[in-house]
C-alpha positions as a Python dict, from the first residue, in 0.01 Angstrom:
ca = {
    (1, 'X'): (0, 0, 0),
    (2, 'X'): (-44, 186, 332),
    (3, 'X'): (-194, 18, 636),
    (4, 'X'): (-505, 235, 601),
    (5, 'X'): (-547, 145, 232),
    (6, 'X'): (-495, -226, 309),
    (7, 'X'): (-758, -218, 584),
    (8, 'X'): (-998, -40, 347),
    (9, 'X'): (-946, -306, 81),
    (10, 'X'): (-1012, -584, 334),
    (11, 'X'): (-1329, -411, 452),
    (12, 'X'): (-1460, -369, 97),
    (13, 'X'): (-1404, -732, 2),
    (14, 'X'): (-1560, -862, 324),
    (15, 'X'): (-1865, -641, 265),
    (16, 'X'): (-1898, -763, -92),
    (17, 'X'): (-1876, -1124, 23),
    (18, 'X'): (-2146, -1066, 282),
    (19, 'X'): (-2369, -887, 28),
    (20, 'X'): (-2339, -1181, -206),
    (21, 'X'): (-2461, -1410, 67),
    (22, 'X'): (-2194, -1668, 9),
    (23, 'X'): (-1953, -1591, 287),
    (24, 'X'): (-1931, -1856, 558),
    (25, 'X'): (-2045, -1615, 823),
    (26, 'X'): (-2129, -1747, 1166),
    (27, 'X'): (-2505, -1705, 1208),
    (28, 'X'): (-2540, -1582, 1564),
    (29, 'X'): (-2810, -1374, 1738),
    (30, 'X'): (-2601, -1058, 1727),
    (31, 'X'): (-2567, -1091, 1348),
    (32, 'X'): (-2941, -1053, 1288),
    (33, 'X'): (-3110, -730, 1182),
    (34, 'X'): (-3482, -755, 1255),
    (35, 'X'): (-3775, -517, 1259),
    (36, 'X'): (-3864, -467, 1623),
    (37, 'X'): (-4230, -416, 1533),
    (38, 'X'): (-4271, -778, 1427),
    (39, 'X'): (-4466, -978, 1681),
    (40, 'X'): (-4513, -1331, 1548),
    (41, 'X'): (-4357, -1596, 1328),
    (42, 'X'): (-4472, -1625, 967),
    (43, 'X'): (-4723, -1903, 908),
    (44, 'X'): (-4538, -2072, 628),
    (45, 'X'): (-4688, -2417, 602),
    (46, 'X'): (-5065, -2357, 610),
    (47, 'X'): (-5189, -2141, 321),
    (48, 'X'): (-5490, -2038, 528),
    (49, 'X'): (-5261, -1876, 786),
    (50, 'X'): (-5007, -1721, 552),
    (51, 'X'): (-4950, -1354, 504),
    (52, 'X'): (-5148, -1253, 194),
    (53, 'X'): (-4824, -1163, 17),
    (54, 'X'): (-4681, -1516, 44),
    (55, 'X'): (-4957, -1721, -117),
    (56, 'X'): (-4917, -1677, -491),
    (57, 'X'): (-4725, -1469, -743),
    (58, 'X'): (-5034, -1273, -845),
    (59, 'X'): (-5050, -1131, -493),
    (60, 'X'): (-4706, -976, -547),
    (61, 'X'): (-4800, -769, -850),
    (62, 'X'): (-4811, -437, -666),
    (63, 'X'): (-4538, -220, -808),
    (64, 'X'): (-4316, -37, -560),
    (65, 'X'): (-4320, 332, -662),
    (66, 'X'): (-3938, 332, -661),
    (67, 'X'): (-3917, 53, -919),
    (68, 'X'): (-3805, 119, -1274),
    (69, 'X'): (-3990, -114, -1509),
    (70, 'X'): (-3772, -308, -1751),
    (71, 'X'): (-3909, -362, -2100),
    (72, 'X'): (-4152, -659, -2091),
    (73, 'X'): (-4091, -959, -2312),
    (74, 'X'): (-3718, -891, -2306),
    (75, 'X'): (-3602, -1247, -2242),
    (76, 'X'): (-3483, -1503, -2493),
    (77, 'X'): (-3133, -1598, -2600),
    (78, 'X'): (-2848, -1413, -2434),
    (79, 'X'): (-2611, -1379, -2142),
    (80, 'X'): (-2778, -1248, -1825),
    (81, 'X'): (-2600, -1123, -1514),
    (82, 'X'): (-2753, -996, -1188),
    (83, 'X'): (-2579, -778, -933),
    (84, 'X'): (-2536, -419, -821),
    (85, 'X'): (-2453, -128, -1048),
    (86, 'X'): (-2505, 245, -1021),
    (87, 'X'): (-2812, 404, -1175),
    (88, 'X'): (-2825, 739, -1353),
    (89, 'X'): (-2842, 918, -1018),
    (90, 'X'): (-2523, 746, -901),
    (91, 'X'): (-2702, 521, -648),
    (92, 'X'): (-2594, 158, -605),
    (93, 'X'): (-2904, -42, -698),
    (94, 'X'): (-3020, -388, -798),
    (95, 'X'): (-2926, -430, -1164),
    (96, 'X'): (-2924, -691, -1433),
    (97, 'X'): (-2732, -696, -1757),
    (98, 'X'): (-2839, -867, -2078),
    (99, 'X'): (-2555, -896, -2327),
    (100, 'X'): (-2373, -616, -2139),
    (101, 'X'): (-2671, -375, -2148),
    (102, 'X'): (-2758, -260, -1794),
    (103, 'X'): (-3113, -234, -1655),
    (104, 'X'): (-3161, -69, -1315),
    (105, 'X'): (-3440, -226, -1110),
    (106, 'X'): (-3483, 44, -845),
    (107, 'X'): (-3404, 406, -774),
    (108, 'X'): (-3290, 357, -413),
    (109, 'X'): (-3037, 128, -247),
    (110, 'X'): (-3106, -237, -326),
    (111, 'X'): (-2923, -559, -403),
    (112, 'X'): (-2966, -832, -665),
    (113, 'X'): (-2818, -1178, -609),
    (114, 'X'): (-2961, -1416, -867),
    (115, 'X'): (-3129, -1424, -1208),
    (116, 'X'): (-3337, -1670, -1410),
    (117, 'X'): (-3501, -1656, -1753),
    (118, 'X'): (-3814, -1845, -1853),
    (119, 'X'): (-3934, -1780, -2207),
    (120, 'X'): (-3956, -1403, -2244),
    (121, 'X'): (-3973, -1345, -1867),
    (122, 'X'): (-3671, -1225, -1670),
    (123, 'X'): (-3668, -1291, -1294),
    (124, 'X'): (-3423, -1129, -1053),
    (125, 'X'): (-3417, -1179, -677),
    (126, 'X'): (-3250, -979, -405),
    (127, 'X'): (-3312, -743, -116),
    (128, 'X'): (-3505, -417, -122),
    (129, 'X'): (-3554, -227, 207),
    (130, 'X'): (-3471, -542, 410),
    (131, 'X'): (-3732, -733, 214),
    (132, 'X'): (-3681, -1042, 1),
    (133, 'X'): (-3788, -925, -343),
    (134, 'X'): (-3843, -1082, -684),
    (135, 'X'): (-3846, -857, -987),
    (136, 'X'): (-4037, -1005, -1280),
    (137, 'X'): (-3968, -806, -1595),
    (138, 'X'): (-3878, -514, -1371),
    (139, 'X'): (-4186, -524, -1146),
    (140, 'X'): (-4095, -564, -778),
    (141, 'X'): (-4279, -840, -591),
    (142, 'X'): (-4203, -858, -215),
    (143, 'X'): (-4178, -1209, -74),
    (144, 'X'): (-4201, -1152, 299),
    (145, 'X'): (-4472, -1153, 563),
    (146, 'X'): (-4521, -801, 694),
    (147, 'X'): (-4267, -650, 935),
    (148, 'X'): (-4023, -941, 925),
    (149, 'X'): (-3668, -914, 790),
    (150, 'X'): (-3610, -1149, 494),
    (151, 'X'): (-3357, -1198, 219),
    (152, 'X'): (-3363, -1378, -117),
    (153, 'X'): (-3040, -1528, -249),
    (154, 'X'): (-3120, -1762, -537),
    (155, 'X'): (-3384, -1827, -803),
    (156, 'X'): (-3449, -2121, -1035),
    (157, 'X'): (-3726, -2184, -1286),
    (158, 'X'): (-3844, -2528, -1395),
    (159, 'X'): (-4153, -2642, -1581),
    (160, 'X'): (-4329, -2308, -1538),
    (161, 'X'): (-4262, -2300, -1162),
    (162, 'X'): (-4050, -2037, -988),
    (163, 'X'): (-3833, -2137, -689),
    (164, 'X'): (-3659, -1884, -464),
    (165, 'X'): (-3428, -1955, -169),
    (166, 'X'): (-3353, -1721, 118),
    (167, 'X'): (-3383, -1666, 490),
    (168, 'X'): (-3628, -1517, 738),
    (169, 'X'): (-3574, -1366, 1084),
    (170, 'X'): (-3819, -1494, 1345),
    (171, 'X'): (-3957, -1197, 1542),
    (172, 'X'): (-3992, -1392, 1866),
    (173, 'X'): (-3620, -1462, 1910),
    (174, 'X'): (-3432, -1301, 1620),
    (175, 'X'): (-3320, -1635, 1476),
    (176, 'X'): (-3268, -1650, 1101),
    (177, 'X'): (-3387, -1969, 940),
    (178, 'X'): (-3370, -2113, 591),
    (179, 'X'): (-3671, -2096, 362),
    (180, 'X'): (-3769, -2132, 0),
    (181, 'X'): (-4071, -2015, -193),
    (182, 'X'): (-4237, -2211, -472),
    (183, 'X'): (-4461, -1986, -680),
    (184, 'X'): (-4483, -1754, -383),
    (185, 'X'): (-4576, -2016, -122),
    (186, 'X'): (-4318, -2024, 158),
    (187, 'X'): (-4169, -2348, 290),
    (188, 'X'): (-3954, -2350, 604),
    (189, 'X'): (-3650, -2579, 597),
    (190, 'X'): (-3588, -2555, 972),
    (191, 'X'): (-3802, -2435, 1259),
    (192, 'X'): (-3763, -2081, 1388),
    (193, 'X'): (-3550, -2193, 1686),
    (194, 'X'): (-3265, -2313, 1462),
    (195, 'X'): (-3019, -2080, 1293),
    (196, 'X'): (-2985, -2167, 925),
    (197, 'X'): (-2948, -2000, 587),
    (198, 'X'): (-3041, -2092, 230),
    (199, 'X'): (-2804, -1966, -39),
    (200, 'X'): (-2863, -2166, -358),
    (201, 'X'): (-3162, -2352, -501),
    (202, 'X'): (-3188, -2584, -802),
    (203, 'X'): (-3441, -2839, -927),
    (204, 'X'): (-3344, -3167, -1088),
    (205, 'X'): (-3592, -3440, -1191),
    (206, 'X'): (-3862, -3270, -979),
    (207, 'X'): (-3639, -3284, -669),
    (208, 'X'): (-3571, -2954, -493),
    (209, 'X'): (-3215, -2899, -365),
    (210, 'X'): (-3124, -2606, -140),
    (211, 'X'): (-2764, -2540, -30),
    (212, 'X'): (-2665, -2336, 273),
    (213, 'X'): (-2575, -2392, 637),
    (214, 'X'): (-2719, -2484, 974),
    (215, 'X'): (-2602, -2386, 1323),
    (216, 'X'): (-2622, -2635, 1609),
    (217, 'X'): (-2468, -2634, 1957),
    (218, 'X'): (-2213, -2367, 1875),
    (219, 'X'): (-2110, -2517, 1541),
    (220, 'X'): (-2199, -2417, 1186),
    (221, 'X'): (-2225, -2694, 927),
    (222, 'X'): (-2232, -2675, 550),
    (223, 'X'): (-2555, -2844, 446),
    (224, 'X'): (-2813, -2903, 180),
    (225, 'X'): (-3177, -3003, 181),
    (226, 'X'): (-3332, -3238, -74),
    (227, 'X'): (-3709, -3201, -73),
    (228, 'X'): (-3677, -3074, 284),
    (229, 'X'): (-3453, -3356, 412),
    (230, 'X'): (-3126, -3227, 562),
    (231, 'X'): (-2776, -3354, 479),
    (232, 'X'): (-2477, -3201, 660),
    (233, 'X'): (-2152, -3191, 462),
    (234, 'X'): (-1898, -3101, 732),
    (235, 'X'): (-1820, -3221, 1084),
    (236, 'X'): (-1857, -2889, 1268),
    (237, 'X'): (-1484, -2839, 1325),
    (238, 'X'): (-1499, -2522, 1112),
    (239, 'X'): (-1768, -2262, 1041),
    (240, 'X'): (-1876, -2383, 701),
    (241, 'X'): (-2131, -2298, 432),
    (242, 'X'): (-2237, -2472, 112),
    (243, 'X'): (-2230, -2183, -134),
    (244, 'X'): (-2357, -2367, -440),
    (245, 'X'): (-2493, -2704, -548),
    (246, 'X'): (-2516, -2906, -870),
    (247, 'X'): (-2672, -3240, -961),
    (248, 'X'): (-2572, -3473, -1245),
    (249, 'X'): (-2765, -3798, -1259),
    (250, 'X'): (-2735, -3960, -918),
    (251, 'X'): (-2439, -3744, -816),
    (252, 'X'): (-2470, -3439, -591),
    (253, 'X'): (-2195, -3175, -579),
    (254, 'X'): (-2162, -2879, -341),
    (255, 'X'): (-1885, -2624, -287),
    (256, 'X'): (-1784, -2566, 73),
    (257, 'X'): (-1655, -2237, 214),
    (258, 'X'): (-1458, -2250, 539),
    (259, 'X'): (-1277, -1918, 494),
    (260, 'X'): (-1431, -1738, 791),
    (261, 'X'): (-1336, -1796, 1157),
    (262, 'X'): (-1081, -2050, 1043),
    (263, 'X'): (-777, -2126, 1261),
    (264, 'X'): (-595, -2271, 961),
    (265, 'X'): (-551, -2152, 602),
    (266, 'X'): (-878, -2229, 419),
    (267, 'X'): (-873, -2467, 125),
    (268, 'X'): (-1096, -2440, -183),
    (269, 'X'): (-1296, -2762, -193),
    (270, 'X'): (-1614, -2928, -304),
    (271, 'X'): (-1821, -3222, -181),
    (272, 'X'): (-1938, -3510, -400),
    (273, 'X'): (-2161, -3785, -264),
    (274, 'X'): (-2000, -3769, 80),
    (275, 'X'): (-1640, -3726, -36),
    (276, 'X'): (-1441, -3401, -4),
    (277, 'X'): (-1223, -3301, -301),
    (278, 'X'): (-957, -3037, -224),
    (279, 'X'): (-868, -2797, -504),
    (280, 'X'): (-580, -2621, -324),
    (281, 'X'): (-306, -2735, -87),
    (282, 'X'): (-350, -2490, 199),
    (283, 'X'): (-36, -2288, 124),
    (284, 'X'): (-245, -1970, 79),
    (285, 'X'): (-604, -1862, 140),
    (286, 'X'): (-848, -2003, -112),
    (287, 'X'): (-1221, -2024, -143),
    (288, 'X'): (-1473, -2204, -365),
    (289, 'X'): (-1805, -2028, -425),
    (290, 'X'): (-1973, -2172, -735),
    (291, 'X'): (-2004, -2503, -919),
    (292, 'X'): (-2143, -2636, -1246),
    (293, 'X'): (-2128, -2990, -1383),
    (294, 'X'): (-2157, -3064, -1755),
    (295, 'X'): (-2123, -3427, -1857),
    (296, 'X'): (-1802, -3554, -1703),
    (297, 'X'): (-1658, -3206, -1645),
    (298, 'X'): (-1674, -3031, -1307),
    (299, 'X'): (-1628, -2652, -1310),
    (300, 'X'): (-1570, -2467, -982),
    (301, 'X'): (-1536, -2090, -939),
    (302, 'X'): (-1350, -1922, -653),
    (303, 'X'): (-1037, -1736, -550),
    (304, 'X'): (-676, -1832, -479),
    (305, 'X'): (-371, -1665, -330),
    (306, 'X'): (-604, -1464, -113),
    (307, 'X'): (-633, -1304, 227),
    (308, 'X'): (-870, -1342, 521),
    (309, 'X'): (-1216, -1413, 385),
    (310, 'X'): (-1077, -1585, 75),
    (311, 'X'): (-1064, -1279, -156),
    (312, 'X'): (-773, -1300, -399),
    (313, 'X'): (-716, -1397, -762),
    (314, 'X'): (-1032, -1486, -956),
    (315, 'X'): (-994, -1853, -1048),
    (316, 'X'): (-1190, -2140, -1191),
    (317, 'X'): (-1104, -2507, -1191),
    (318, 'X'): (-1195, -2753, -1464),
    (319, 'X'): (-1164, -3105, -1330),
    (320, 'X'): (-923, -2980, -1065),
    (321, 'X'): (-697, -2774, -1296),
    (322, 'X'): (-683, -2406, -1199),
    (323, 'X'): (-716, -2127, -1457),
    (324, 'X'): (-694, -1755, -1378),
    (325, 'X'): (-619, -1420, -1538),
    (326, 'X'): (-258, -1305, -1474),
    (327, 'X'): (-372, -942, -1498),
    (328, 'X'): (-578, -988, -1183),
    (329, 'X'): (-290, -1112, -968),
    (330, 'X'): (-228, -761, -830),
    (331, 'X'): (-597, -710, -754),
    (332, 'X'): (-837, -850, -494),
    (333, 'X'): (-1131, -1037, -641),
    (334, 'X'): (-1445, -1208, -523),
    (335, 'X'): (-1611, -1475, -738),
    (336, 'X'): (-1983, -1546, -712),
    (337, 'X'): (-2103, -1769, -999),
    (338, 'X'): (-1993, -1975, -1299),
    (339, 'X'): (-2151, -2081, -1628),
    (340, 'X'): (-2028, -2263, -1938),
    (341, 'X'): (-2124, -2216, -2303),
    (342, 'X'): (-1937, -2435, -2550),
    (343, 'X'): (-1567, -2385, -2486),
    (344, 'X'): (-1620, -2056, -2302),
    (345, 'X'): (-1629, -2041, -1922),
    (346, 'X'): (-1794, -1737, -1764),
    (347, 'X'): (-1729, -1630, -1404),
    (348, 'X'): (-1887, -1332, -1227),
    (349, 'X'): (-1784, -1132, -923),
    (350, 'X'): (-1611, -810, -822),
    (351, 'X'): (-1263, -660, -826),
    (352, 'X'): (-1109, -384, -618),
    (353, 'X'): (-987, -146, -886),
    (354, 'X'): (-732, 133, -858),
    (355, 'X'): (-867, 388, -610),
    (356, 'X'): (-1017, 720, -714),
    (357, 'X'): (-958, 1020, -485),
    (358, 'X'): (-769, 795, -240),
    (359, 'X'): (-1077, 573, -188),
    (360, 'X'): (-1111, 202, -262),
    (361, 'X'): (-1418, 56, -432),
    (362, 'X'): (-1517, -269, -598),
    (363, 'X'): (-1623, -299, -963),
    (364, 'X'): (-1877, -543, -1108),
    (365, 'X'): (-1687, -782, -1336),
    (366, 'X'): (-1715, -1097, -1535),
    (367, 'X'): (-1445, -1316, -1679),
    (368, 'X'): (-1479, -1501, -2009),
    (369, 'X'): (-1229, -1785, -2033),
    (370, 'X'): (-993, -1598, -1800),
    (371, 'X'): (-1020, -1249, -1953),
    (372, 'X'): (-1190, -989, -1731),
    (373, 'X'): (-1450, -730, -1836),
    (374, 'X'): (-1606, -448, -1633),
    (375, 'X'): (-1982, -434, -1679),
    (376, 'X'): (-2141, -109, -1802),
    (377, 'X'): (-2252, 102, -1503),
    (378, 'X'): (-2053, -145, -1293),
    (379, 'X'): (-1785, 92, -1163),
    (380, 'X'): (-1792, 459, -1074),
    (381, 'X'): (-1536, 495, -795),
    (382, 'X'): (-1816, 595, -556),
    (383, 'X'): (-2012, 276, -487),
    (384, 'X'): (-1928, -88, -424),
    (385, 'X'): (-2068, -280, -719),
    (386, 'X'): (-2063, -649, -804),
    (387, 'X'): (-2189, -916, -1042),
    (388, 'X'): (-2357, -1188, -839),
    (389, 'X'): (-2504, -1445, -1077),
    (390, 'X'): (-2500, -1544, -1442),
    (391, 'X'): (-2738, -1738, -1668),
    (392, 'X'): (-2677, -1825, -2032),
    (393, 'X'): (-2986, -1884, -2245),
    (394, 'X'): (-2936, -2063, -2574),
    (395, 'X'): (-3234, -2116, -2806),
}
């Protein structure tokens, strides 16, 4: 591989990791893209002062003219994946797949990061024109106050309620801060003077858990919030992010990514009730990005044998034992989510495939028990595509 090709591959994988929102990127003022026309912070706590678009889901039901409506009532049993594929016009757009059938959610550039299914309703969240967006059965519902940059990274449904995690840029100072929405009502997790990001949200026994990071005094900590109360998971010696979180009974698990700005070789690891469990030995770059706990089994998705940023061989660990696909050893992969159905383990992400016309692009992939599959409309040699999140619905 030439130096130019190698640099291109690195650039593609770093971009994919940033798009997926699970890279441990330092959250500094010069990293923020904000609409200069914004003049005041969103009023997130008092419904009387909120932007009309943040008060309830019904207020979102104004279809963007660029949105392609998915068939309503299309939920139910199946395997659902959200990410970016190319539409019929060859544009990289927010996409979801149900049982390998692709549905484009927009006709212009957009990104999907997470998916949830409740009854017959399919929810996808992502970014559309620098706006946190939720698509419900294909209808785009913006989640931001006007003229403020936002992003949406994760969605979870529970008991008829819809929870979405993301971040908002404060117009007064450009700081990004963590936020979640419950049924469209925004809740700040930090004030607008503190850099923070929310990457994953789940609900367990009516408790709301949000994983992400917080930046204080020049240090970035992996963290999670439980019902708004902050717990930091790292000591600030590395730039760290909690990419994913799981709860089983009284136990809380979170995967920690320290692959960016690291002075040592990053180790794939997860946190459990205050204890760090290393999955690799530090002999090569590794990164953990997703976690699921079923009974006594802990499943972690990530990459091993990688390069700067943690991209490498798609891998999952079951109770600390690594499993990967030997065919992917010569490729560079990024893993974004993990799900388990019976004896089958599903992992989603992207792979840099063989270049077309001397260019290098990523393909949207999933792995089923170690065997990789390219999603339909997930690779065209023109765009960078990826599979960001997976949900398995079993009736």
